[in-house]
C-alpha positions as CSV (number, residue, x, y, z in Angstrom):
1,M,87.4,51.6,117.0
2,G,85.5,49.3,114.9
3,K,83.5,50.6,112.0
4,R,83.3,54.4,111.7
5,S,79.4,56.4,112.2
6,T,78.9,59.4,110.6
7,D,76.1,59.4,113.6
8,A,75.9,62.4,115.4
9,P,77.9,62.0,118.3
10,S,76.2,61.4,121.7
11,A,74.7,64.8,123.9
12,S,77.9,64.0,126.9
13,S,80.2,64.3,123.6
14,R,78.9,67.3,122.3
15,E,78.9,68.9,125.9
16,I,82.5,67.8,126.6
17,L,83.8,69.8,123.1
18,R,81.2,72.9,123.6
19,F,83.5,72.8,127.2
20,Q,86.7,73.2,125.6
21,H,85.6,75.3,122.5
22,H,84.4,77.9,124.8
23,S,87.3,77.7,127.4
24,A,91.2,77.4,127.7
25,H,91.1,75.2,130.6
26,Y,94.2,72.3,130.1
27,L,93.1,69.4,128.1
28,S,94.5,66.4,129.6
29,H,95.9,63.5,127.7
30,Q,92.6,61.5,128.6
31,D,90.1,63.8,127.3
32,T,92.7,64.4,124.6
33,V,92.1,60.6,123.3
34,V,88.4,60.6,123.6
35,I,88.1,63.4,121.1
36,F,90.4,62.1,118.3
37,Q,88.6,58.7,118.7
38,L,85.6,61.0,117.8
39,Y,87.1,62.8,115.5
40,E,87.8,59.5,113.5
41,Q,84.6,58.0,114.7
42,Y,81.9,60.9,113.1
43,P,83.9,62.0,110.1
44,D,80.7,64.9,110.1
45,Y,82.0,66.3,112.8
46,R,85.8,66.7,112.2
47,A,86.1,70.3,112.1
48,I,84.5,70.6,115.5
49,Y,86.7,68.1,117.0
50,S,89.6,69.6,115.3
51,D,88.8,73.0,116.5
52,A,88.3,71.7,120.0
53,I,92.1,70.4,119.9
54,V,93.8,73.4,118.4
55,N,91.8,75.5,121.3
56,A,92.8,73.5,123.7
57,N,96.7,73.9,122.9
58,I,97.0,78.2,121.6
59,M,99.4,78.7,124.4
60,L,101.7,75.9,123.1
61,V,102.1,78.0,119.5
62,V,102.6,81.2,121.7
63,K,105.0,79.3,123.9
64,Y,107.0,78.7,120.9
65,S,107.0,82.2,119.4
66,E,108.2,83.5,122.0
67,A,111.7,81.1,122.4
68,P,114.8,83.1,121.4
69,R,116.1,81.0,118.2
70,F,112.9,82.4,116.8
71,Q,113.7,85.8,117.9
72,G,115.5,88.1,115.6
73,K,115.3,86.4,112.3
74,G,113.1,88.7,110.4
75,L,109.5,87.9,111.3
76,T,107.0,89.3,114.1
77,K,105.5,87.3,117.2
78,S,102.0,87.0,115.2
79,D,104.0,85.8,112.2
80,L,105.2,83.4,114.1
81,I,102.0,82.3,115.7
82,Q,100.4,81.9,112.5
83,E,103.1,79.8,111.2
84,G,102.6,77.3,114.5
85,M,98.8,77.5,114.1
86,I,100.0,76.0,110.6
87,G,102.0,73.3,112.0
88,L,99.3,72.7,115.3
89,M,96.5,72.0,112.5
90,R,99.0,69.4,110.7
91,A,99.4,68.1,114.1
92,V,95.7,67.5,114.1
93,R,95.7,65.7,110.8
94,S,98.2,63.6,111.4
95,Y,98.5,62.3,114.9
96,D,97.7,58.7,115.8
97,W,96.7,58.8,119.7
98,R,97.1,55.0,119.3
99,R,101.0,55.1,119.9
100,G,100.1,56.0,123.7
101,F,102.5,59.1,123.2
102,K,101.4,63.1,124.5
103,F,99.5,65.3,121.6
104,S,101.4,68.2,123.0
105,T,104.7,66.1,122.3
106,Y,103.8,64.8,119.0
107,A,102.3,69.2,118.2
108,S,105.4,70.7,119.6
109,H,107.6,69.3,116.6
110,W,105.1,70.3,114.0
111,I,105.1,73.8,115.5
112,K,108.5,74.1,116.0
113,Q,109.2,73.1,112.5
114,A,106.7,75.2,110.4
115,M,108.2,78.0,112.6
116,Q,112.1,77.0,111.8
117,R,111.2,76.8,108.4
118,A,109.2,80.3,108.4
119,C,112.6,81.7,109.7
120,R,114.5,80.1,107.0
121,F,113.1,81.2,103.8
122,G,110.4,84.1,104.8
123,G,112.1,86.0,108.1
124,F,115.7,87.3,106.5
125,N,115.6,89.7,103.8
126,G,112.1,90.2,103.8
127,R,111.4,87.4,101.8
128,A,107.7,87.1,101.5
129,F,107.3,83.6,99.6
130,Y,108.4,80.4,100.5
131,I,111.0,77.6,98.8
132,P,109.4,74.5,98.0
133,Q,110.7,71.4,99.5
134,Q,112.2,70.7,96.4
135,A,114.0,73.5,96.0
136,D,115.5,73.7,99.1
137,V,117.1,70.2,99.3
138,V,119.4,71.8,96.1
139,T,119.5,75.2,97.3
140,R,121.2,74.3,100.4
141,I,124.0,71.6,98.5
142,V,124.2,74.4,95.5
143,N,125.0,76.7,98.9
144,Y,127.4,74.0,100.6
145,E,129.4,73.8,97.3
146,A,129.8,77.2,96.7
147,D,131.6,77.6,100.1
148,K,133.8,75.0,99.7
149,L,135.0,76.7,96.8
150,R,135.2,79.9,98.3
151,E,137.7,78.6,100.6
152,L,139.8,76.4,98.2
153,L,139.7,79.6,95.5
154,R,140.0,82.5,98.0
155,R,137.4,84.2,96.3
156,E,133.8,83.9,94.7
157,P,133.5,81.4,92.5
158,T,131.2,81.3,89.6
159,D,128.2,80.1,88.8
160,D,129.8,77.9,86.4
161,E,132.2,76.6,88.7
162,I,129.9,75.7,91.0
163,A,127.6,73.7,88.5
164,A,130.8,72.5,87.1
165,T,131.6,70.8,90.5
166,L,128.2,69.6,91.3
167,T,127.7,67.5,87.7
168,G,131.3,66.3,88.0
169,S,131.0,65.0,91.9
170,T,131.9,61.1,92.1
171,S,130.6,61.5,95.8
172,N,127.4,59.7,97.3
173,R,126.2,64.0,97.7
174,K,126.7,64.2,94.1
175,K,124.2,65.0,90.7
176,C,122.6,68.0,92.1
177,M,121.6,68.2,88.8
178,A,121.6,71.9,88.8
179,D,123.3,73.7,85.7
180,S,124.1,76.8,85.6
181,E,121.3,79.0,85.4
182,T,119.9,76.3,88.2
183,V,122.4,77.7,90.1
184,R,122.2,81.8,88.7
185,A,118.3,81.3,90.0
186,I,119.7,80.4,93.3
187,R,122.4,82.4,94.5
188,S,120.9,85.6,92.9
189,R,117.0,85.0,95.4
190,G,119.4,84.3,98.4
191,S,121.0,87.6,97.7
192,A,117.6,89.2,97.0
193,R,116.1,92.2,98.8
194,S,112.5,92.9,99.0
195,I,111.2,96.2,98.0
196,S,108.4,97.6,99.3
197,L,106.0,98.8,96.3
198,D,105.6,102.5,98.3
199,A,108.7,103.6,99.0
200,P,109.9,105.9,96.5
201,T,112.4,105.2,93.5
202,E,115.9,106.7,93.9
203,H,116.0,109.6,91.3
204,S,112.0,110.3,91.7
205,D,109.3,111.1,94.3
206,R,107.6,108.5,92.3
207,S,106.8,104.6,94.5
208,L,107.9,101.7,92.8
209,Q,104.3,101.2,92.0
210,E,103.6,104.5,90.3
211,T,106.7,103.9,88.2
212,L,106.1,100.4,86.8
213,A,103.0,100.2,84.0
214,P,100.5,97.8,84.9
215,H,100.9,95.7,82.0
216,E,104.7,95.0,83.1
217,A,105.2,92.2,84.3
218,C,107.9,91.1,86.7
219,Q,109.4,88.5,85.3
220,T,111.6,86.0,87.8
221,E,113.7,83.7,87.2
222,D,112.3,80.3,88.1
223,I,114.3,77.3,89.7
224,D,113.9,74.7,87.5
225,I,114.1,71.4,89.8
226,S,111.2,68.6,89.1
227,R,109.4,67.2,92.1
228,D,111.6,64.1,90.4
229,E,115.3,65.4,90.5
230,A,114.5,66.5,93.9
231,K,113.0,63.0,95.2
232,T,116.4,61.5,93.2
233,L,118.2,63.8,95.4
234,A,116.9,63.4,98.5
235,E,117.3,59.6,98.0
236,Q,120.6,60.3,97.5
237,I,121.1,62.2,100.6
238,I,119.2,59.6,102.6
239,T,120.9,56.7,101.3
240,A,124.3,58.3,101.8
241,C,123.7,58.8,105.2
242,L,122.7,55.3,106.0
243,Q,125.6,54.1,104.3
244,C,127.4,56.5,106.4
245,L,126.5,54.7,109.4
246,A,126.9,51.4,108.2
247,S,129.5,50.8,110.4
248,A,127.4,52.3,113.6
249,T,125.6,50.1,116.4
250,D,122.3,49.1,115.6
251,Y,121.3,51.0,118.3
252,R,122.8,54.0,117.3
253,R,121.3,53.4,113.6
254,N,117.5,53.1,115.3
255,I,117.8,56.4,116.9
256,F,119.0,58.1,113.9
257,V,116.0,56.6,111.7
258,R,113.7,57.2,114.5
259,R,114.4,61.3,114.4
260,F,114.4,62.0,111.5
261,G,111.5,59.9,110.4
262,I,112.4,57.3,108.0
263,D,110.2,55.7,106.4
264,R,108.3,56.0,109.7
265,T,107.0,58.3,112.0
266,R,109.2,61.2,113.2
267,E,109.4,60.3,117.3
268,S,111.2,63.0,119.8
269,L,113.7,62.2,121.8
270,A,111.5,61.5,125.1
271,E,109.5,59.2,123.0
272,I,112.6,57.2,121.7
273,A,113.9,57.3,125.0
274,S,111.1,56.1,126.9
275,T,111.0,52.4,124.6
276,L,114.7,52.0,125.0
277,D,114.9,52.4,128.0
278,R,117.1,55.2,128.1
279,T,117.5,59.0,129.2
280,S,116.9,62.0,126.7
281,E,120.3,62.9,127.0
282,A,121.4,59.5,126.2
283,I,119.5,59.7,123.2
284,R,120.0,63.1,122.0
285,Q,124.1,62.2,122.0
286,S,123.6,59.3,120.3
287,E,122.1,61.1,117.6
288,L,124.5,64.0,117.4
289,W,127.2,60.9,116.9
290,C,125.2,60.0,114.2
291,L,125.7,63.7,112.5
292,R,129.2,64.1,113.4
293,C,129.9,61.1,111.2
294,I,127.6,62.1,108.3
295,H,128.9,66.2,108.8
296,K,132.3,64.6,108.8
297,Q,132.6,62.1,105.3
298,H,129.1,64.1,103.5
299,G,129.2,67.8,104.9
300,Y,125.5,67.5,105.2
301,D,124.0,69.6,108.3
302,R,120.8,68.8,110.4
303,E,118.7,70.5,108.4
304,T,119.8,69.3,104.7
305,I,119.1,65.5,106.0
306,D,115.8,66.8,107.5
307,A,114.7,68.6,103.8
308,A,115.9,65.3,102.3
309,A,113.5,63.1,104.4
310,E,110.2,65.5,104.2
311,V,110.9,64.9,100.6
312,L,110.9,61.2,100.6
313,Y,108.2,60.9,103.8
314,P,106.2,64.1,103.5
315,N,103.3,62.0,105.9
316,R,106.1,60.8,109.0
């Protein structure tokens, strides 16, 4: 693009933006590229260009909010649209028009990811909070170990038993750095249910809000997991995955790395297929082969790997 300029864009450029801002017409790939070029060239007008892109892709968010995969997860359509808009705006900030693929393809990933995270952590049990990414990784490991112990012992494992398994493991999935208190916090949070402050209490007509004194602040049990600890765990997960695929072909390892954005920009099935001269289904099958191999050896699922990659490479 050459040297950036803070001068006002040309009249023709402003006319394009005004048209897009006040209409719901389809924005072609060529027009999208032009606007993103202007977005880079004129920093003072980025809010206008960003609005133009967002307004032209709102229906993409609405489309995914109606997808069956997001229904029945405890979130309304308006909630899903709100989360999808957050993903869309993040896509606007990180899209690189030089790579050649369509913005709608790139934005779809961020929209779906935002909705998926909202369904996982904000939907069930009416939870009104989100789990930080670093806690997300540890939560998955703790729940995985709890499931294994439950099957082995044929009873509900104690927090101490789960913590002992985590700290004593010698596998690549080891060292979650979760002591008994952390395990207890994770498990209690997972089973917690939200209660309306306006709902009457069990033995009184008074609401919960009226029952609680203003100075009696609700004490919550925090999950004491630092970002450094989460990063260490995420590195162990990604390293274990790559070591598991060491015997796989370069073709399959390449697909795995590109699909999860490991130390690079994350790519869709279609993007990888176009560069490797394969069909999207062939790429998907290779990705599934890698995931089955990793799950068999380490127990990681797609979402655990994705959460670990998000911790290490937040701008992927």
